[in-house]
CHARMM internal coordinates of N, CA and C (Angstrom, degrees):
IC EDIT
DIST 1 N 1 CA 1.4992
DIST 1 CA 1 C 1.5549
ANGL 1 N 1 CA 1 C 103.68
DIST 1 C 2 N 1.3273
ANGL 1 CA 1 C 2 N 111.60
DIHE 1 N 1 CA 1 C 2 N 150.75
DIST 2 N 2 CA 1.4368
ANGL 1 C 2 N 2 CA 122.93
DIHE 1 CA 1 C 2 N 2 CA -179.73
DIST 2 CA 2 C 1.5657
ANGL 2 N 2 CA 2 C 112.25
DIHE 1 C 2 N 2 CA 2 C -72.40
DIST 2 C 3 N 1.2346
ANGL 2 CA 2 C 3 N 115.94
DIHE 2 N 2 CA 2 C 3 N 141.50
DIST 3 N 3 CA 1.6107
ANGL 2 C 3 N 3 CA 112.10
DIHE 2 CA 2 C 3 N 3 CA 177.20
DIST 3 CA 3 C 1.5239
ANGL 3 N 3 CA 3 C 111.78
DIHE 2 C 3 N 3 CA 3 C -64.57
DIST 3 C 4 N 1.3542
ANGL 3 CA 3 C 4 N 112.00
DIHE 3 N 3 CA 3 C 4 N 142.30
DIST 4 N 4 CA 1.4572
ANGL 3 C 4 N 4 CA 120.15
DIHE 3 CA 3 C 4 N 4 CA -172.78
DIST 4 CA 4 C 1.5063
ANGL 4 N 4 CA 4 C 118.10
DIHE 3 C 4 N 4 CA 4 C 79.82
DIST 4 C 5 N 1.3416
ANGL 4 CA 4 C 5 N 116.07
DIHE 4 N 4 CA 4 C 5 N 2.84
DIST 5 N 5 CA 1.4548
ANGL 4 C 5 N 5 CA 120.58
DIHE 4 CA 4 C 5 N 5 CA 174.95
DIST 5 CA 5 C 1.5017
ANGL 5 N 5 CA 5 C 115.09
DIHE 4 C 5 N 5 CA 5 C -104.87
DIST 5 C 6 N 1.2442
ANGL 5 CA 5 C 6 N 119.33
DIHE 5 N 5 CA 5 C 6 N 143.15
DIST 6 N 6 CA 1.4818
ANGL 5 C 6 N 6 CA 124.93
DIHE 5 CA 5 C 6 N 6 CA -177.66
DIST 6 CA 6 C 1.3936
ANGL 6 N 6 CA 6 C 114.68
DIHE 5 C 6 N 6 CA 6 C -118.82
DIST 6 C 7 N 1.3467
ANGL 6 CA 6 C 7 N 116.81
DIHE 6 N 6 CA 6 C 7 N 129.13
DIST 7 N 7 CA 1.4661
ANGL 6 C 7 N 7 CA 120.47
DIHE 6 CA 6 C 7 N 7 CA 175.49
DIST 7 CA 7 C 1.5651
ANGL 7 N 7 CA 7 C 113.22
DIHE 6 C 7 N 7 CA 7 C -89.78
DIST 7 C 8 N 1.3464
ANGL 7 CA 7 C 8 N 118.48
DIHE 7 N 7 CA 7 C 8 N 140.26
DIST 8 N 8 CA 1.4661
ANGL 7 C 8 N 8 CA 117.49
DIHE 7 CA 7 C 8 N 8 CA -175.49
DIST 8 CA 8 C 1.6693
ANGL 8 N 8 CA 8 C 101.89
DIHE 7 C 8 N 8 CA 8 C -141.92
DIST 8 C 9 N 1.2946
ANGL 8 CA 8 C 9 N 112.58
DIHE 8 N 8 CA 8 C 9 N 163.82
DIST 9 N 9 CA 1.4171
ANGL 8 C 9 N 9 CA 127.20
DIHE 8 CA 8 C 9 N 9 CA 174.85
DIST 9 CA 9 C 1.4398
ANGL 9 N 9 CA 9 C 109.84
DIHE 8 C 9 N 9 CA 9 C -132.56
DIST 9 C 10 N 1.3875
ANGL 9 CA 9 C 10 N 117.54
DIHE 9 N 9 CA 9 C 10 N 132.53
DIST 10 N 10 CA 1.3994
ANGL 9 C 10 N 10 CA 122.18
DIHE 9 CA 9 C 10 N 10 CA 173.14
DIST 10 CA 10 C 1.5104
ANGL 10 N 10 CA 10 C 107.80
DIHE 9 C 10 N 10 CA 10 C -115.81
DIST 10 C 11 N 1.2696
ANGL 10 CA 10 C 11 N 113.86
DIHE 10 N 10 CA 10 C 11 N 120.45
DIST 11 N 11 CA 1.5223
ANGL 10 C 11 N 11 CA 119.56
DIHE 10 CA 10 C 11 N 11 CA -178.46
DIST 11 CA 11 C 1.5741
ANGL 11 N 11 CA 11 C 111.29
DIHE 10 C 11 N 11 CA 11 C -95.69
DIST 11 C 12 N 1.3992
ANGL 11 CA 11 C 12 N 115.93
DIHE 11 N 11 CA 11 C 12 N 119.08
DIST 12 N 12 CA 1.3810
ANGL 11 C 12 N 12 CA 120.36
DIHE 11 CA 11 C 12 N 12 CA 178.54
DIST 12 CA 12 C 1.5085
ANGL 12 N 12 CA 12 C 106.05
DIHE 11 C 12 N 12 CA 12 C -106.86
DIST 12 C 13 N 1.3549
ANGL 12 CA 12 C 13 N 113.03
DIHE 12 N 12 CA 12 C 13 N -173.58
DIST 13 N 13 CA 1.5614
ANGL 12 C 13 N 13 CA 120.46
DIHE 12 CA 12 C 13 N 13 CA 179.30
DIST 13 CA 13 C 1.4262
ANGL 13 N 13 CA 13 C 110.55
DIHE 12 C 13 N 13 CA 13 C -68.23
DIST 13 C 14 N 1.2585
ANGL 13 CA 13 C 14 N 119.99
DIHE 13 N 13 CA 13 C 14 N -29.13
DIST 14 N 14 CA 1.5277
ANGL 13 C 14 N 14 CA 118.96
DIHE 13 CA 13 C 14 N 14 CA -174.50
DIST 14 CA 14 C 1.5121
ANGL 14 N 14 CA 14 C 112.68
DIHE 13 C 14 N 14 CA 14 C -114.71
DIST 14 C 15 N 1.4217
ANGL 14 CA 14 C 15 N 121.30
DIHE 14 N 14 CA 14 C 15 N -12.34
DIST 15 N 15 CA 1.4598
ANGL 14 C 15 N 15 CA 115.88
DIHE 14 CA 14 C 15 N 15 CA -170.52
DIST 15 CA 15 C 1.4198
ANGL 15 N 15 CA 15 C 107.72
DIHE 14 C 15 N 15 CA 15 C -164.02
DIST 15 C 16 N 1.3359
ANGL 15 CA 15 C 16 N 120.59
DIHE 15 N 15 CA 15 C 16 N 175.13
DIST 16 N 16 CA 1.5266
ANGL 15 C 16 N 16 CA 123.63
DIHE 15 CA 15 C 16 N 16 CA 166.08
DIST 16 CA 16 C 1.5226
ANGL 16 N 16 CA 16 C 109.85
DIHE 15 C 16 N 16 CA 16 C -115.77
DIST 16 C 17 N 1.3387
ANGL 16 CA 16 C 17 N 110.97
DIHE 16 N 16 CA 16 C 17 N 134.18
DIST 17 N 17 CA 1.4663
ANGL 16 C 17 N 17 CA 115.54
DIHE 16 CA 16 C 17 N 17 CA 176.71
DIST 17 CA 17 C 1.5326
ANGL 17 N 17 CA 17 C 109.88
DIHE 16 C 17 N 17 CA 17 C -107.75
DIST 17 C 18 N 1.4016
ANGL 17 CA 17 C 18 N 111.86
DIHE 17 N 17 CA 17 C 18 N 127.99
DIST 18 N 18 CA 1.3497
ANGL 17 C 18 N 18 CA 124.67
DIHE 17 CA 17 C 18 N 18 CA -171.51
DIST 18 CA 18 C 1.5360
ANGL 18 N 18 CA 18 C 105.46
DIHE 17 C 18 N 18 CA 18 C -93.20
DIST 18 C 19 N 1.3217
ANGL 18 CA 18 C 19 N 122.03
DIHE 18 N 18 CA 18 C 19 N 132.68
DIST 19 N 19 CA 1.5314
ANGL 18 C 19 N 19 CA 122.99
DIHE 18 CA 18 C 19 N 19 CA 178.30
DIST 19 CA 19 C 1.5218
ANGL 19 N 19 CA 19 C 109.00
DIHE 18 C 19 N 19 CA 19 C -143.83
DIST 19 C 20 N 1.4015
ANGL 19 CA 19 C 20 N 107.63
DIHE 19 N 19 CA 19 C 20 N 159.34
DIST 20 N 20 CA 1.4533
ANGL 19 C 20 N 20 CA 116.36
DIHE 19 CA 19 C 20 N 20 CA -178.75
DIST 20 CA 20 C 1.4986
ANGL 20 N 20 CA 20 C 105.17
DIHE 19 C 20 N 20 CA 20 C -133.39
DIST 20 C 21 N 1.3205
ANGL 20 CA 20 C 21 N 122.13
DIHE 20 N 20 CA 20 C 21 N 128.74
DIST 21 N 21 CA 1.5595
ANGL 20 C 21 N 21 CA 127.42
DIHE 20 CA 20 C 21 N 21 CA -177.20
DIST 21 CA 21 C 1.5274
ANGL 21 N 21 CA 21 C 105.75
DIHE 20 C 21 N 21 CA 21 C -119.72
DIST 21 C 22 N 1.3301
ANGL 21 CA 21 C 22 N 108.97
DIHE 21 N 21 CA 21 C 22 N 140.45
DIST 22 N 22 CA 1.4782
ANGL 21 C 22 N 22 CA 115.89
DIHE 21 CA 21 C 22 N 22 CA 172.47
DIST 22 CA 22 C 1.5160
ANGL 22 N 22 CA 22 C 108.54
DIHE 21 C 22 N 22 CA 22 C 154.17
DIST 22 C 23 N 1.3251
ANGL 22 CA 22 C 23 N 114.30
DIHE 22 N 22 CA 22 C 23 N 176.80
DIST 23 N 23 CA 1.5046
ANGL 22 C 23 N 23 CA 123.96
DIHE 22 CA 22 C 23 N 23 CA -174.50
DIST 23 CA 23 C 1.4461
ANGL 23 N 23 CA 23 C 114.68
DIHE 22 C 23 N 23 CA 23 C 82.96
DIST 23 C 24 N 1.3769
ANGL 23 CA 23 C 24 N 113.50
DIHE 23 N 23 CA 23 C 24 N -167.80
DIST 24 N 24 CA 1.4568
ANGL 23 C 24 N 24 CA 119.43
DIHE 23 CA 23 C 24 N 24 CA 175.23
DIST 24 CA 24 C 1.4780
ANGL 24 N 24 CA 24 C 113.16
DIHE 23 C 24 N 24 CA 24 C -132.68
DIST 24 C 25 N 1.3445
ANGL 24 CA 24 C 25 N 120.60
DIHE 24 N 24 CA 24 C 25 N 166.75
DIST 25 N 25 CA 1.3982
ANGL 24 C 25 N 25 CA 118.89
DIHE 24 CA 24 C 25 N 25 CA -172.18
DIST 25 CA 25 C 1.4576
ANGL 25 N 25 CA 25 C 118.41
DIHE 24 C 25 N 25 CA 25 C 103.00
DIST 25 C 26 N 1.3248
ANGL 25 CA 25 C 26 N 119.88
DIHE 25 N 25 CA 25 C 26 N 175.97
DIST 26 N 26 CA 1.4641
ANGL 25 C 26 N 26 CA 118.54
DIHE 25 CA 25 C 26 N 26 CA 179.45
DIST 26 CA 26 C 1.4442
ANGL 26 N 26 CA 26 C 111.89
DIHE 25 C 26 N 26 CA 26 C -60.52
DIST 26 C 27 N 1.4006
ANGL 26 CA 26 C 27 N 118.71
DIHE 26 N 26 CA 26 C 27 N 159.65
DIST 27 N 27 CA 1.4559
ANGL 26 C 27 N 27 CA 120.97
DIHE 26 CA 26 C 27 N 27 CA 174.70
DIST 27 CA 27 C 1.5023
ANGL 27 N 27 CA 27 C 114.67
DIHE 26 C 27 N 27 CA 27 C -66.95
DIST 27 C 28 N 1.2077
ANGL 27 CA 27 C 28 N 123.78
DIHE 27 N 27 CA 27 C 28 N 152.27
DIST 28 N 28 CA 1.4203
ANGL 27 C 28 N 28 CA 130.11
DIHE 27 CA 27 C 28 N 28 CA 178.34
DIST 28 CA 28 C 1.6322
ANGL 28 N 28 CA 28 C 110.71
DIHE 27 C 28 N 28 CA 28 C -134.23
DIST 28 C 29 N 1.2921
ANGL 28 CA 28 C 29 N 114.32
DIHE 28 N 28 CA 28 C 29 N 124.13
DIST 29 N 29 CA 1.4263
ANGL 28 C 29 N 29 CA 122.71
DIHE 28 CA 28 C 29 N 29 CA -170.64
DIST 29 CA 29 C 1.5558
ANGL 29 N 29 CA 29 C 105.92
DIHE 28 C 29 N 29 CA 29 C -111.15
DIST 29 C 30 N 1.2378
ANGL 29 CA 29 C 30 N 121.91
DIHE 29 N 29 CA 29 C 30 N 115.21
DIST 30 N 30 CA 1.5252
ANGL 29 C 30 N 30 CA 121.11
DIHE 29 CA 29 C 30 N 30 CA 175.14
DIST 30 CA 30 C 1.5375
ANGL 30 N 30 CA 30 C 108.03
DIHE 29 C 30 N 30 CA 30 C -115.33
DIST 30 C 31 N 1.3206
ANGL 30 CA 30 C 31 N 116.33
DIHE 30 N 30 CA 30 C 31 N 125.79
DIST 31 N 31 CA 1.4201
ANGL 30 C 31 N 31 CA 128.21
DIHE 30 CA 30 C 31 N 31 CA -177.35
DIST 31 CA 31 C 1.4824
ANGL 31 N 31 CA 31 C 113.89
DIHE 30 C 31 N 31 CA 31 C -113.90
DIST 31 C 32 N 1.3993
ANGL 31 CA 31 C 32 N 117.43
DIHE 31 N 31 CA 31 C 32 N 120.45
DIST 32 N 32 CA 1.4099
ANGL 31 C 32 N 32 CA 117.50
DIHE 31 CA 31 C 32 N 32 CA -178.96
DIST 32 CA 32 C 1.5475
ANGL 32 N 32 CA 32 C 107.32
DIHE 31 C 32 N 32 CA 32 C -93.19
DIST 32 C 33 N 1.2924
ANGL 32 CA 32 C 33 N 116.23
DIHE 32 N 32 CA 32 C 33 N 142.95
DIST 33 N 33 CA 1.4135
ANGL 32 C 33 N 33 CA 116.42
DIHE 32 CA 32 C 33 N 33 CA -174.99
DIST 33 CA 33 C 1.5690
ANGL 33 N 33 CA 33 C 112.52
DIHE 32 C 33 N 33 CA 33 C -160.21
DIST 33 C 34 N 1.2584
ANGL 33 CA 33 C 34 N 118.89
DIHE 33 N 33 CA 33 C 34 N -168.01
DIST 34 N 34 CA 1.3521
ANGL 33 C 34 N 34 CA 121.66
DIHE 33 CA 33 C 34 N 34 CA 173.67
DIST 34 CA 34 C 1.5924
ANGL 34 N 34 CA 34 C 114.35
DIHE 33 C 34 N 34 CA 34 C -109.40
DIST 34 C 35 N 1.2688
ANGL 34 CA 34 C 35 N 116.31
DIHE 34 N 34 CA 34 C 35 N 119.87
DIST 35 N 35 CA 1.4518
ANGL 34 C 35 N 35 CA 119.84
DIHE 34 CA 34 C 35 N 35 CA -176.30
DIST 35 CA 35 C 1.5160
ANGL 35 N 35 CA 35 C 114.00
DIHE 34 C 35 N 35 CA 35 C -57.66
DIST 35 C 36 N 1.3186
ANGL 35 CA 35 C 36 N 122.42
DIHE 35 N 35 CA 35 C 36 N -18.79
DIST 36 N 36 CA 1.4428
ANGL 35 C 36 N 36 CA 121.65
DIHE 35 CA 35 C 36 N 36 CA -178.25
DIST 36 CA 36 C 1.5865
ANGL 36 N 36 CA 36 C 113.34
DIHE 35 C 36 N 36 CA 36 C -71.68
DIST 36 C 37 N 1.4165
ANGL 36 CA 36 C 37 N 110.19
DIHE 36 N 36 CA 36 C 37 N -20.81
DIST 37 N 37 CA 1.5461
ANGL 36 C 37 N 37 CA 113.70
DIHE 36 CA 36 C 37 N 37 CA -168.97
DIST 37 CA 37 C 1.5445
ANGL 37 N 37 CA 37 C 106.09
DIHE 36 C 37 N 37 CA 37 C -98.01
END
COOR INIT
IC SEED 1 N 1 CA 1 C
IC BUILD
């Protein structure tokens, strides 16, 4: 992990969402998925 970055997990009723927070500037959201849908 990069210095100054923090890993977190958000547990929901159906899954766990992994995230990384850190850096400066505007927020960036990257979503992994299936290109067929």
